[in-house]
C-alpha positions in Angstrom: -216.8 80.7 84.9 -213.7 79.8 87.1 -213.2 76.7 84.5 -213.5 79.1 81.4 -211.2 81.8 83.1 -208.6 78.9 83.5 -209.0 77.7 79.9 -208.4 81.5 78.6 -205.2 81.8 80.7 -204.0 78.4 79.5 -204.6 79.3 76.0 -202.6 82.6 76.4 -199.7 80.7 77.9 -199.7 78.0 75.1 -200.1 80.9 72.7 -197.0 82.7 74.1 -194.9 79.4 74.1 -195.9 78.5 70.5 -194.8 82.2 69.7 -191.4 81.9 71.3 -190.9 78.3 69.7 -191.6 80.2 66.4 -189.4 82.9 66.8 -186.1 83.1 64.5 -182.8 81.9 66.8 -180.9 85.1 65.6 -181.8 88.6 66.0 -180.3 91.9 64.0 -178.8 94.7 65.3 -175.7 92.9 67.2 -177.7 90.9 69.2 -176.2 87.1 70.1 -177.4 84.4 68.3 -177.5 81.1 70.1 -178.5 77.4 69.7 -178.4 74.1 71.4 -174.3 73.9 72.3 -172.9 70.6 72.0 -170.1 70.1 74.7 -166.4 71.2 73.9 -164.0 68.2 74.6 -160.3 68.2 75.0 -157.9 65.5 74.2 -154.2 65.6 75.1 -151.2 63.9 73.3 -147.5 64.4 74.6 -144.8 63.4 72.1 -141.8 62.5 74.5 -138.9 62.3 72.1 -136.3 61.6 74.9 -138.2 58.1 75.1 -139.0 57.2 71.5 -135.6 56.0 70.7 -132.9 57.3 68.4 -132.9 57.1 64.7 -131.0 58.8 62.2 -132.1 61.3 59.4 -135.1 61.1 57.6 -135.3 62.9 54.2 -138.3 61.2 52.4 -141.5 63.5 52.2 -144.3 61.6 53.2 -142.3 59.1 55.4 -143.5 58.4 58.7 -141.1 58.9 61.5 -139.7 55.7 63.1 -140.8 57.0 66.7 -144.3 55.2 66.7 -146.3 58.5 66.8 -147.6 58.5 63.3 -145.8 61.7 62.5 -145.1 62.4 58.7 -142.5 64.3 57.3 -144.7 66.7 55.2 -141.9 68.8 53.8 -138.1 69.1 53.7 -135.4 71.7 53.0 -133.0 69.2 52.6 -131.6 68.7 56.0 -134.5 66.4 57.2 -135.5 65.6 60.9 -133.6 63.1 63.3 -133.6 62.0 66.7 -130.2 61.6 68.9 -132.2 61.9 72.0 -134.2 65.1 71.2 -136.0 65.6 67.9 -134.0 67.3 65.6 -136.4 69.7 63.8 -134.3 71.6 61.4 -134.9 74.8 59.6 -137.7 74.5 56.7 -138.9 71.1 57.7 -142.7 70.5 58.2 -144.1 67.6 60.3 -147.7 66.5 60.4 -149.0 65.5 63.8 -152.0 63.2 63.7 -155.3 64.9 64.9 -158.7 63.9 65.5 -161.2 64.4 62.8 -163.3 67.1 64.7 -160.4 68.8 66.2 -160.9 72.6 65.3 -158.5 74.3 68.1 -155.2 73.3 69.6 -152.8 74.2 72.1 -149.2 73.5 71.4 -146.4 73.4 74.5 -142.6 72.3 73.5 -139.8 72.0 75.8 -136.2 71.6 74.4 -132.8 71.2 75.7 -131.9 74.4 75.4 -132.9 78.2 75.1 -133.0 79.9 71.8 -135.7 82.6 71.6 -135.1 82.9 68.1 -135.8 78.9 67.0 -139.4 78.8 66.4 -142.0 76.0 65.5 -144.6 77.6 63.6 -148.2 76.7 62.8 -148.4 75.8 59.1 -145.9 75.3 56.4 -144.3 78.9 55.8 -141.3 80.0 58.1 -142.2 83.8 57.4 -145.6 83.6 58.9 -144.7 83.8 62.5 -148.2 84.7 63.8 -148.7 81.4 66.1 -145.3 80.0 67.4 -143.4 78.2 70.2 -139.9 79.0 71.0 -137.0 76.7 71.8 -137.0 76.5 75.6 -135.9 74.5 78.3 -138.9 75.5 80.5 -141.3 75.0 77.6 -143.4 77.6 75.5 -146.9 77.6 74.8 -149.7 78.8 72.1 -153.1 78.3 71.6 -154.7 78.7 68.1 -158.4 78.8 68.1 -159.1 78.1 64.5 -156.6 75.7 63.1 -158.4 75.4 60.1 -155.7 76.8 57.7 -153.1 74.7 59.4 -154.8 71.1 58.7 -153.5 69.1 56.2 -155.0 65.6 55.0 -153.0 62.4 54.1 -155.0 59.5 52.9 -158.1 60.7 54.5 -156.6 61.5 58.1 -156.2 64.8 59.4 -152.9 66.4 60.9 -151.8 69.5 61.9 -148.8 71.1 60.2 -146.0 72.7 62.1 -142.7 74.0 60.4 -139.3 74.8 62.2 -137.4 78.2 61.3 -134.2 76.9 63.1 -132.1 74.1 64.5 -135.0 72.8 67.0 -134.0 70.2 69.6 -137.2 69.4 71.0 -137.4 67.0 74.2 -141.5 67.0 74.3 -144.2 68.3 72.2 -147.6 68.4 73.9 -150.8 68.9 71.6 -154.2 69.9 73.4 -157.1 69.5 70.9 -160.2 71.0 71.5 -163.8 70.6 69.2 -165.7 73.8 69.3 -167.8 74.4 66.2 -165.9 77.1 64.1 -167.8 76.8 61.0 -171.5 77.9 61.6 -174.4 77.2 58.9 -176.1 80.7 59.0 -179.5 80.8 56.9 -182.3 83.1 56.6 -184.4 85.3 54.6 -183.7 88.7 52.9 -187.0 90.5 52.4 -187.8 92.3 49.4 -184.8 91.1 47.6 -186.6 89.1 44.7 -188.6 92.5 44.6 -185.6 94.6 43.9 -183.7 91.9 42.0 -180.9 91.4 44.6 -179.6 87.9 43.9 -176.6 87.7 46.4 -175.8 89.2 49.9 -172.2 89.4 51.2 -171.1 88.9 54.9 -167.7 90.7 56.2 -165.9 89.8 59.2 -165.6 92.7 61.6 -162.9 91.1 63.8 -160.5 90.1 61.3 -159.9 92.7 58.3 -158.1 89.6 56.6 -160.9 87.4 56.5 -162.3 87.0 53.2 -165.9 88.4 52.4 -168.3 85.5 52.1 -171.0 85.7 49.2 -174.5 83.9 49.4 -176.7 83.5 46.5 -180.3 84.5 47.3 -182.9 81.9 45.7 -186.3 82.9 44.0 -187.9 82.8 47.6 -185.4 85.4 49.0 -183.7 82.7 51.1 -179.9 82.4 51.6 -177.6 79.8 53.3 -173.8 81.1 54.2 -171.0 79.1 56.3 -169.3 81.7 58.7 -166.4 81.4 61.0 -167.3 81.7 64.9 -163.8 82.1 66.5 -163.7 81.5 70.7 -167.1 81.5 70.5 -167.7 85.2 69.5 -167.3 86.9 66.1 -169.2 90.0 64.5 -170.3 90.5 61.0 -171.7 93.0 58.6 -174.3 92.0 56.0 -173.8 94.2 52.7 -175.8 94.2 49.4 -173.9 95.4 46.5 -176.5 95.7 43.8 -176.3 99.4 43.1 -179.5 100.9 44.3 -180.4 98.7 47.1 -178.7 97.9 50.4 -179.3 96.1 53.7 -181.6 97.8 55.9 -179.4 99.3 58.6 -181.7 101.0 60.9 -180.4 100.6 64.4 -177.5 98.3 63.1 -179.9 95.8 61.7 -177.3 95.0 59.2 -174.7 93.6 62.0 -174.9 90.7 64.2 -172.7 88.7 66.5 -172.4 84.7 66.3 -171.8 83.4 69.8 -171.7 80.0 71.8 -171.0 76.7 70.2 -174.0 75.8 68.1 -173.7 74.5 64.4 -176.5 76.6 63.2 -178.0 80.2 63.4 -180.6 82.1 61.5 -180.4 85.8 60.8 -183.1 87.7 58.6 -182.4 90.9 56.8 -184.3 93.3 54.7 -183.3 94.7 51.5 -184.4 98.6 51.3 -183.7 101.3 48.4 -180.0 102.9 48.4 -178.9 106.2 46.7 -177.2 105.3 43.3 -175.0 106.7 40.8 -175.4 106.3 37.2 -172.6 106.6 34.8 -172.1 106.5 30.8 -169.5 107.7 28.6 -166.5 107.3 26.6 -163.3 105.2 26.8 -160.4 106.4 24.8 -156.3 105.9 24.4 -155.5 102.4 23.4 -154.9 101.8 19.9 -155.8 98.5 18.5 -152.1 97.5 17.9 -151.3 97.8 21.6 -154.1 95.0 22.5 -153.3 91.4 23.3 -156.9 90.4 22.8 -160.1 92.3 23.3 -160.1 95.3 25.5 -161.9 95.3 28.7 -162.5 97.8 31.4 -163.4 97.2 34.8 -164.4 99.7 37.7 -163.0 98.0 40.9 -164.0 99.5 43.9 -161.7 100.3 46.7 -164.1 98.8 49.2 -163.8 95.0 48.7 -167.4 94.3 50.0 -168.8 96.1 46.7 -169.0 94.6 43.4 -166.9 95.2 40.6 -168.7 96.8 37.6 -167.7 95.9 34.0 -168.3 98.2 31.3 -170.2 97.6 28.0 -168.1 98.9 25.3 -168.9 99.8 21.9 -166.0 100.6 19.5 -166.5 103.5 17.4 -163.2 104.0 16.0 -159.4 102.8 16.6 -158.9 103.5 20.3 -162.5 104.9 20.7 -165.3 103.5 22.5 -168.6 104.4 24.3 -170.2 102.5 27.1 -173.7 102.2 28.3 -175.2 103.2 31.6 -173.8 101.4 34.7 -174.5 101.6 38.3 -172.0 102.8 41.2 -172.3 103.0 44.6 -172.2 106.7 45.5 -169.3 108.7 47.1 -167.2 105.6 46.5 -163.9 105.6 45.0 -163.6 103.0 41.7 -160.2 102.2 40.1 -160.3 101.8 36.2 -158.6 98.7 35.4 -157.8 98.0 31.5 -157.4 94.2 30.5 -155.4 92.9 27.6 -153.7 96.5 27.3 -150.8 96.1 30.0 -148.8 99.2 28.5 -151.7 101.5 29.3 -153.4 102.7 32.4 -156.0 105.0 33.7 -154.7 107.0 36.6 -157.7 109.0 37.6 -160.2 107.1 40.1 -164.1 107.5 39.6 -166.1 108.9 42.6 -169.6 110.2 41.8 -172.3 111.4 44.1 -175.7 110.2 43.9 -177.2 111.1 40.6 -177.0 110.3 36.7 -174.0 110.9 34.5 -174.2 110.4 30.9 -170.8 112.1 29.7 -168.1 110.3 32.1 -165.0 110.2 29.9 -162.5 107.6 30.7 -158.9 108.6 29.1 -156.3 105.7 29.0 -152.5 106.8 28.7 -149.2 105.0 28.1 -147.5 103.7 31.4 -144.5 105.7 32.3 -141.2 104.0 31.4 -137.9 104.3 33.3 -134.1 104.0 32.1 -132.6 100.4 32.6 -128.9 100.4 31.9 -125.9 97.9 32.3 -123.2 95.9 31.0 -122.9 92.4 30.0 -120.7 90.2 31.9 -119.5 86.8 30.3 -118.7 83.6 32.4 -115.2 83.2 30.3 -114.3 86.5 30.6 -114.3 87.3 26.8 -116.2 90.0 24.8 -119.6 88.9 23.5 -121.2 90.2 20.4 -124.9 90.9 21.5 -127.0 92.2 18.8 -130.5 92.3 20.4 -131.7 91.9 24.0 -135.1 91.2 25.1 -137.3 91.6 28.3 -140.3 89.5 28.9 -142.8 90.5 31.4 -143.1 87.4 34.2 -146.5 88.5 35.2 -147.7 88.7 31.5 -145.4 86.8 29.3 -147.3 87.9 26.1 -145.4 91.3 26.7 -142.0 91.2 25.5 -139.8 94.2 24.4 -136.7 94.0 21.9 -134.0 96.6 21.5 -131.0 96.8 19.4 -127.6 96.8 21.0 -124.1 96.8 20.4 -120.8 97.0 22.4 -120.5 95.8 26.0 -123.5 97.6 27.5 -127.2 98.3 26.7 -129.7 101.1 27.5 -133.3 100.7 27.3 -136.7 102.1 28.7 -139.1 99.5 30.3 -142.4 100.2 32.3 -142.5 98.8 35.8 -142.8 95.0 36.2 -140.9 91.9 36.7 -138.7 90.8 33.6 -136.7 88.0 32.3 -133.8 88.9 29.7 -132.5 87.0 26.8 -130.1 88.0 24.1 -129.1 87.3 20.6 -125.4 86.6 20.8 -123.5 83.8 19.5 -122.0 81.4 21.8 -123.6 82.9 24.9 -127.2 82.4 26.8 -128.4 85.0 29.3 -129.4 84.5 32.8 -131.0 87.7 34.2 -134.0 89.0 35.9 -134.8 92.6 36.5 -137.2 94.1 38.6 -138.2 97.6 37.0 -140.1 100.3 39.5 -140.4 103.9 39.3 -136.8 105.1 39.0 -134.0 104.2 37.2 -132.3 101.0 37.2 -128.7 99.4 37.1 -128.7 96.0 35.8 -125.7 93.8 34.4 -126.6 90.8 32.3 -124.8 87.4 32.9 -123.8 85.5 29.9 -123.2 82.0 30.2 -120.8 80.4 27.6 -121.0 76.6 27.3 -118.5 75.3 29.8 -115.4 73.7 28.5 -115.0 70.2 30.1 -112.6 69.1 27.7 -109.4 67.1 29.1 -106.2 69.0 30.1 -102.8 67.7 30.5 -101.5 67.0 34.0 -99.5 70.2 35.7 -98.1 69.8 38.8 -98.4 73.3 40.0 -101.1 75.9 39.2 -100.6 79.7 40.3 -103.5 82.1 41.3 -103.4 85.5 41.8 -102.9 88.9 40.2 -101.1 88.5 36.7 -101.5 84.5 37.0 -103.2 82.0 34.7 -106.1 82.0 37.2 -107.1 84.9 39.8 -109.6 82.9 41.6 -108.9 79.6 43.1 -112.4 78.2 42.3 -111.5 78.6 38.7 -108.2 76.8 39.2 -110.1 73.9 41.1 -112.3 73.5 38.1 -109.6 73.3 35.8 -107.5 70.8 38.0 -110.7 68.6 37.9 -110.3 68.4 33.9 -106.7 67.2 34.2 -105.5 63.9 33.0 -103.6 62.4 35.9 -103.0 59.3 37.9 -104.8 58.8 41.2 -101.4 59.5 43.0 -100.5 62.8 40.9 -100.8 65.7 42.9 -101.6 69.4 41.8 -100.5 72.0 44.1 -102.5 75.4 44.2 -99.7 78.1 44.8 -101.2 81.6 46.0 -99.1 84.6 45.1 -101.8 87.2 46.4 -102.4 88.3 50.1 -106.1 88.0 50.2 -108.7 86.0 48.2 -112.5 87.1 48.9 -114.3 83.8 47.7 -115.9 80.8 48.6 -113.9 77.7 47.6 -115.5 74.2 46.7 -113.2 71.4 46.1 -114.6 68.1 44.9 -111.4 66.6 43.2 -108.6 64.4 45.1 -105.1 65.2 46.0 -105.0 69.0 45.8 -102.7 71.0 47.9 -103.2 74.8 48.5 -100.3 76.6 49.8 -99.1 80.4 49.8 -96.0 81.7 48.2 -95.6 84.3 50.6 -93.9 84.0 53.8 -96.6 85.5 55.7 -99.4 83.4 54.2 -102.3 84.2 52.2 -105.9 84.5 53.3 -108.9 82.9 52.0 -112.1 84.7 53.4 -115.9 84.9 52.9 -119.0 86.3 54.4 -122.0 84.0 54.4 -123.6 83.5 57.8 -126.5 80.9 58.9 -129.8 82.4 58.6 -129.2 85.2 56.2 -130.2 85.3 52.5 -127.9 86.3 49.8 -128.5 87.1 46.0 -125.3 84.9 45.1 -126.2 81.8 47.2 -127.9 79.4 44.9 -129.2 76.4 46.3 -128.0 72.9 44.7 -130.2 70.2 43.0 -127.5 67.6 43.0 -127.6 66.2 46.4 -124.9 68.2 47.9 -127.3 70.2 50.2 -125.8 73.6 49.0 -126.6 77.0 49.0 -123.3 78.1 47.6 -121.8 80.8 45.6 -123.0 81.3 42.2 -121.6 83.9 39.8 -124.6 83.8 37.7 -126.9 84.7 40.6 -124.7 87.0 42.2 -124.6 89.2 38.9 -128.1 88.6 38.7 -129.1 89.8 42.1 -132.6 89.1 41.8 -133.6 85.7 43.9 -132.2 85.1 47.4 -131.5 82.2 49.2 -131.1 81.7 52.9 -127.9 80.1 53.9 -128.2 77.0 56.7 -126.3 74.0 57.6 -128.2 72.1 55.4 -128.4 73.4 52.9 -125.5 75.5 53.0 -122.9 74.2 55.3 -123.1 76.8 57.8 -121.9 79.4 55.0 -118.5 77.7 55.1 -115.5 79.6 53.1 -114.3 76.2 52.3 -116.4 73.3 51.5 -114.5 70.0 51.0 -116.6 67.3 49.2 -116.2 63.7 49.6 -114.0 63.8 46.4 -111.7 65.8 47.8 -109.6 63.0 49.3 -106.0 64.0 50.3 -106.7 67.6 50.2 -103.5 69.3 51.6 -103.4 73.1 53.0 -100.2 74.9 54.2 -99.4 78.4 55.5 -103.0 79.7 54.6 -105.5 81.5 56.9 -109.1 80.3 56.6 -111.5 83.2 57.5 -115.2 83.8 57.6 -115.5 87.5 58.4 -119.2 87.5 59.4 -118.5 88.2 63.3 -115.1 90.0 62.8 -116.1 93.1 60.2 -118.6 93.8 57.9 -117.8 93.8 54.2 -119.3 96.0 51.3 -119.5 92.8 49.2 -122.1 91.0 51.8 -124.4 94.5 51.8 -124.3 94.7 48.0 -124.9 90.7 47.8 -128.0 91.4 49.9 -127.4 90.6 53.1 -130.0 92.2 55.7 -132.3 90.5 58.3 -131.7 87.2 59.7 -134.4 84.4 60.1 -133.8 84.9 63.9 -135.2 87.9 65.0 -133.0 88.5 67.8 -129.6 88.2 65.5 -128.9 92.0 64.7 -129.6 92.8 60.8 -126.7 93.4 58.7 -127.9 96.7 57.4 -128.3 98.2 60.9 -126.7 101.6 61.2 -123.4 101.5 62.9 -123.8 97.7 63.5 -120.8 96.1 65.7 -120.5 93.0 64.1 -118.6 91.6 66.9 -121.4 92.1 70.0 -123.0 89.0 71.1 -126.7 90.1 69.5 -125.0 89.9 65.8 -123.2 86.5 66.5 -124.2 83.9 64.1 -123.0 80.4 62.9 -120.5 80.8 60.4 -118.1 78.0 59.4 -114.7 78.4 57.9 -114.0 74.7 56.6 -116.7 72.0 56.2 -114.8 68.7 55.8 -116.6 65.8 54.1 -113.6 64.4 52.6 -111.0 61.7 53.8 -107.2 62.1 54.6 -107.1 65.6 54.8 -103.9 67.5 56.3 -103.4 71.4 57.4 -99.9 72.7 58.2 -99.2 76.1 59.8 -102.9 77.1 58.9 -105.0 79.5 60.7 -109.1 79.0 60.9 -110.9 82.3 62.1 -114.4 82.6 62.8 -116.9 82.7 65.8 -119.2 79.7 66.1 -118.8 76.4 64.3 -115.5 77.6 63.0 -114.1 74.0 61.8 -116.3 71.1 60.9 -114.6 67.9 61.1 -116.9 65.6 59.3 -119.9 63.2 58.9 -118.7 59.9 59.9 -114.9 58.6 59.8 -113.1 61.2 58.0 -109.4 61.3 59.0 -107.9 64.7 59.3 -104.6 66.0 60.9 -104.0 69.6 62.0 -100.2 70.3 62.7 -99.3 73.8 64.2 -102.7 75.4 63.2 -104.5 78.2 65.2 -108.4 77.6 65.4 -110.3 80.5 67.0 -114.0 80.9 67.9 -116.4 81.1 70.9 -119.1 78.5 70.3 -118.4 74.9 69.3 -115.8 76.1 67.1 -114.3 72.6 66.5 -117.6 70.4 65.8 -118.6 67.4 63.9 -117.6 63.8 63.5 -114.7 62.2 61.9 -111.3 61.3 63.4 -109.3 64.6 63.4 -105.9 64.9 65.2 -104.9 68.2 66.4 -101.0 68.2 67.0 -99.3 71.3 68.7 -102.0 73.6 67.8 -103.3 76.6 69.3 -107.0 76.9 70.4 -108.1 80.7 70.5 -110.9 81.7 72.6 -112.7 84.6 70.8 -115.0 87.0 72.5 -117.7 89.7 72.1 -117.0 93.6 72.2 -119.9 94.1 74.4 -120.1 91.4 76.9 -117.6 88.6 78.3 -117.7 85.3 76.6 -118.8 83.3 79.7 -118.7 79.3 79.1 -117.8 79.2 75.5 -117.4 75.8 74.1 -114.3 74.6 72.2 -115.4 71.2 71.1 -118.8 69.9 70.2 -118.3 66.1 69.1 -120.8 63.6 67.5 -120.3 59.7 68.1 -119.7 58.2 64.5 -115.5 58.7 64.7 -113.7 55.4 65.6 -111.1 57.1 67.9 -112.9 60.5 67.6 -111.1 64.0 68.6 -107.3 63.8 69.8 -105.7 66.9 70.9 -102.2 66.4 71.6 -99.9 69.1 73.0 -102.2 71.8 72.3 -102.4 75.3 73.8 -105.6 77.1 74.7 -105.1 80.9 74.7 -107.2 83.9 74.7 -107.6 85.6 71.4 -105.0 88.2 70.1 -107.8 90.2 68.6 -108.2 93.9 70.4 -111.5 95.5 71.4 -113.0 92.4 72.9 -114.1 91.4 76.6 -112.5 88.8 78.7 -113.4 85.2 78.4 -113.7 82.7 81.5 -115.3 79.3 82.7 -114.5 78.1 79.2 -115.8 74.5 78.5 -113.7 71.8 76.7 -116.2 69.9 75.1 -119.9 69.1 75.2 -121.8 66.3 74.0 -123.2 66.8 70.8 -123.1 63.2 70.6 -121.8 60.2 72.8 -118.3 60.8 70.8 -114.7 60.5 71.9 -112.4 63.5 72.9 -109.0 62.9 74.3 -106.9 65.8 75.6 -103.0 64.9 76.1 -100.5 67.5 77.4 -102.8 70.7 77.0 -101.2 73.9 78.4 -103.9 76.6 79.4 -103.1 80.1 79.4 -104.4 80.2 83.2 -105.7 77.7 85.8 -109.2 79.2 86.0 -109.5 79.6 82.2 -111.5 76.5 81.8 -114.6 75.6 84.2 -113.7 72.9 86.8 -116.4 71.1 85.3 -115.0 71.4 81.9 -117.7 69.2 79.8 -121.2 69.7 79.3 -124.2 67.7 78.0 -125.8 68.6 74.8 -127.9 66.3 72.8 -126.1 63.7 74.6 -124.8 63.1 78.3 -121.0 63.7 79.3 -121.4 60.3 81.4 -122.6 58.5 78.1 -119.6 60.3 75.9 -116.2 59.2 76.1 -114.2 61.9 77.2 -110.3 61.7 78.3 -107.9 64.2 79.6 -104.2 64.0 80.8 -101.4 66.6 82.1 -103.4 69.4 81.8 -101.3 72.3 82.9 -100.3 75.9 82.6 -97.3 77.5 81.0 -95.0 76.9 83.9 -95.7 73.1 83.8 -98.3 73.5 87.0 -101.1 70.6 86.6 -104.3 72.2 86.6 -107.0 70.7 89.2 -109.2 68.2 87.3 -110.8 66.9 90.6 -114.2 68.5 89.9 -114.6 67.2 86.3 -118.1 66.3 84.9 -119.3 62.7 86.0 -118.4 60.3 83.1 -114.7 61.9 82.5 -111.9 59.9 82.6 -108.5 61.6 84.0 -105.5 59.2 82.4 -102.6 58.2 84.0 -99.3 58.7 82.7 -99.4 54.7 81.8 -102.6 55.3 80.1 -101.4 58.1 78.2 -98.3 56.4 76.7 -100.5 53.9 75.2 -102.1 56.5 73.0 -99.7 56.4 69.9 -100.3 59.2 67.7 -98.0 57.7 65.3 -100.3 54.6 65.1 -102.7 57.0 63.9 -101.1 57.7 60.7 -101.6 56.0 57.3 -98.6 54.7 55.9 -97.8 55.0 52.2 -95.4 53.3 49.6 -91.4 53.1 50.0 -90.0 56.7 48.8 -86.5 56.5 47.5 -84.3 59.3 49.0 -81.1 58.3 47.4 -80.3 55.6 44.8 -78.1 52.8 46.0 -74.6 52.7 44.1 -71.9 50.3 43.9 -69.7 52.8 45.6 -72.5 53.9 48.2 -75.6 52.9 50.0 -79.1 54.8 49.4 -82.0 55.3 51.5 -85.6 55.5 51.7 -88.7 56.1 53.8 -92.5 55.7 54.4 -94.4 58.9 55.4 -98.3 59.2 56.3 -100.4 59.7 53.4 -102.5 62.2 55.3 -100.0 64.3 57.1 -96.5 63.6 55.7 -95.4 62.4 58.9 -92.2 60.3 58.2 -93.1 56.9 59.8 -90.2 54.7 58.9 -86.8 54.9 57.3 -84.5 52.4 55.7 -81.1 51.8 54.3 -80.7 50.4 50.7 -77.8 48.2 50.2 -74.8 49.3 48.1 -75.0 47.5 44.7 -72.7 44.4 44.3 -70.1 45.1 41.6 -70.6 42.8 38.4 -67.8 40.1 37.5 -66.4 41.0 34.3 -66.0 38.0 31.7 -62.8 35.9 31.9 -59.9 36.6 29.3 -59.8 33.9 26.6 -57.0 31.2 27.1 -54.0 32.4 25.2 -53.5 30.4 22.2 -57.3 29.2 22.1 -59.2 31.1 19.5 -62.2 28.8 19.7 -65.0 31.1 20.4 -66.9 27.9 21.2 -64.9 27.1 24.1 -67.0 26.8 27.4 -66.3 30.0 29.8 -65.5 29.3 33.3 -68.6 29.3 35.6 -69.6 32.7 37.1 -69.6 33.0 40.8 -73.1 33.5 42.2 -73.7 36.9 43.6 -76.8 38.3 45.4 -79.6 40.2 43.2 -79.6 44.1 44.0 -83.1 45.0 45.7 -85.6 45.2 43.2 -83.6 43.7 40.3 -84.5 40.7 37.9 -83.4 37.1 38.8 -79.8 36.6 37.1 -78.6 33.7 34.7 -77.3 31.7 38.0 -81.0 31.8 39.3 -82.4 30.6 36.2 -80.1 27.4 36.3 -80.8 26.7 39.6 -84.4 26.8 38.8 -83.8 24.2 36.0 -82.0 21.8 38.3 -84.9 21.9 40.9 -87.5 21.4 38.0 -85.4 18.2 36.9 -85.5 16.6 40.2 -89.1 17.3 40.9 -89.8 15.2 37.8 -87.5 12.5 38.9 -89.3 12.4 42.2 -92.8 12.2 40.8 -91.6 9.4 38.3 -90.5 7.4 41.1 -93.3 8.0 43.0 -95.5 6.8 40.4 -93.7 3.4 39.6 -93.8 2.8 43.5 -97.7 3.1 43.5 -97.9 0.8 40.3 -95.8 -1.9 42.3 -98.0 -1.6 45.4 -101.1 -1.8 43.4 -99.8 -4.9 41.6 -98.8 -6.7 44.9 -102.2 -5.7 46.7 -104.1 -7.5 43.7 -102.1 -10.8 44.0 -102.8 -10.9 47.8 -106.8 -10.5 47.0 -106.7 -13.1 44.6 
């Protein structure tokens, strides 16, 4: 008996074990679904860019960065990436960091050489999606992404994590911790009664993420399904939905909901299909005539609830514009929008929502979409009147829909429905560049008409005037005209400005142009672009110039916007000197960028609004104070890429990055100029000389400008920056706070900066250290300083200067010859020599015009008249008395006496040659006899 009892107990236990084993691993009603869980591993990789070696800009997409880390440049905005001791990860560039094949989760930590909380490295390749990011910080910032699937890129079968920069990031290290949780779970099971009820699919909606796509799984003939669902951070909730009208997933006790937990690769969840309420609709569809169709008409009922199915009506045509549709099933008490296909000019505004039941007379009536007024003028590139006869608007979303109207005169007025349109015209000699966005209100839209650009050659003119009533009203137009001139490389053209103010961006790509003011008080060229702001008028170039520059067609169009950066965009510079602008000169001109000085209505009309850096105040902020620190952004005044440029009696006014001095070995000379700003307001490469210039410390309206940087120099220049007899003063602008502890230079690169005889407004105006590290260290740069003093001549204490700075002695300073840096041209005759008076000539620097050498031209020697004939001798063949030789005047041709002497020399040379030949023959004969 005991043995039999034991057998019964064992049988019960085994039966229970088998039952447990046979149970599904998933239970309904928000119960956790678990299976065997693989271990999650962690792999850490640190990219130390301070130790990977310096390398120049990489701009080729697909290139592996030369740091031996295997990082790939995935996309570029033109500026590329480089390493100058830190990783220069610039705006719009995307880097691919190698990761393991099974990595699904990542933590990224980035440390930088400075703190810029608005400069971000973002997961993915879209700078506008800042969901996951790390900010530029010297202490380091960290972000963890539990599912990196959307940010993985595959190159040649290998997996990479995509990261994009939205600013000029200077990363010292980037550390990536990789994890391999199973985020994609294969969920399978059975839907009971599915086959019997005709249910062919089941949907799964993520309850934790509204943006997640609904997953649809087919149900086979045995009622089974399989779906791959996301499980994030080991816990994700779902609801199952059957969308066939008349059926639903049994939701008793939340049986239609479940949770995926743990780290298993699979899960099983079973459901039951049960009867559900249904609404049956049938009726008519009217309102769209055949002439309005672009194909066969179709009508869909689209549910607001995206988990439900769209219903397509089965139409039968009864007459032009009239249809009936057969019985269709919809879910009761749900809103369905009516969408018409192939008839975009028509719409149904009322939604369908029916309670449970049958409806046989549901009438669906379509009507024409409303139209609004669209008006504007025609703006021509050549400023002439255009004879436009027709204007056509093509819908960019549905290009089959075009709308053509007759027009006459200088303007047009039409009616269009909502949509995005591209414009064309019928007009001899012009093509349209225009786009217009039409909504629910009237639109004002000018249409830009391009005439073929005149590139024909024009005659050389030494001077071109620009201003009201002159041949040109814009400097840019004058520069284009000068580019067409037929002139030698030494012929210079002077652009004379006759007005006070010119609000325009100027690009010079032509050599030997001088811009000067006709006014004693000077003229101002000003513009408003700033880094990180987007403008309608900024068009990204495709000619390798790395530009987002003003384009008149884009400015009139006001449709697309382009962000301004250093590359592309040259920091929004007012004047851009490309490499071909060699020999550019400016005199008595104020160059200004107004971004941090005052707000203009022009920039607001040009679309200026938010900056890509959230911390920078939007230009549309009510009562914005553009001189506050929060509103400051980089905004260059002049961006120099040309050699041999000169600036005399000019002003350069901005806040940050005012003057960019070059990319490599560009030579520039600034004489008696004023340069003003707060941060790095003289920066770049090249070999600029600042001679007797005033460096003006700008500030902020709300905060003191502490530790403002005057210079940020790079390392390619031969002699680098030289400041000779310059003054450092506080700005004369009113309403600004004080400045203090200013820095003479910081090391953008290990460049050279020399300060000679600098006068500072006060002894405490400059920080005692005076120099700071940036991308390079001060000790690796070449900084020299001599005789820094206050206005009364008192020497400034330089004993606390940063390590590596050289304080020159008077003897050392005397060896720096500013004149030796000039480039001498050819002799220029100031006064021609005559027989009565000596002349003069000089050589001047081809860059700055400095007179380098002067010389006297000797008086011309009087010519000797022919002798009078001997009395009584009338023979014209009588030999004349020999004329006394006289020295030739400088630059004159040889006289006849010179020719006679040349003949004598030639005769003597021939005689000597004959004698040597005879001697050689005699010598050879004698030697022959001796041998014999």
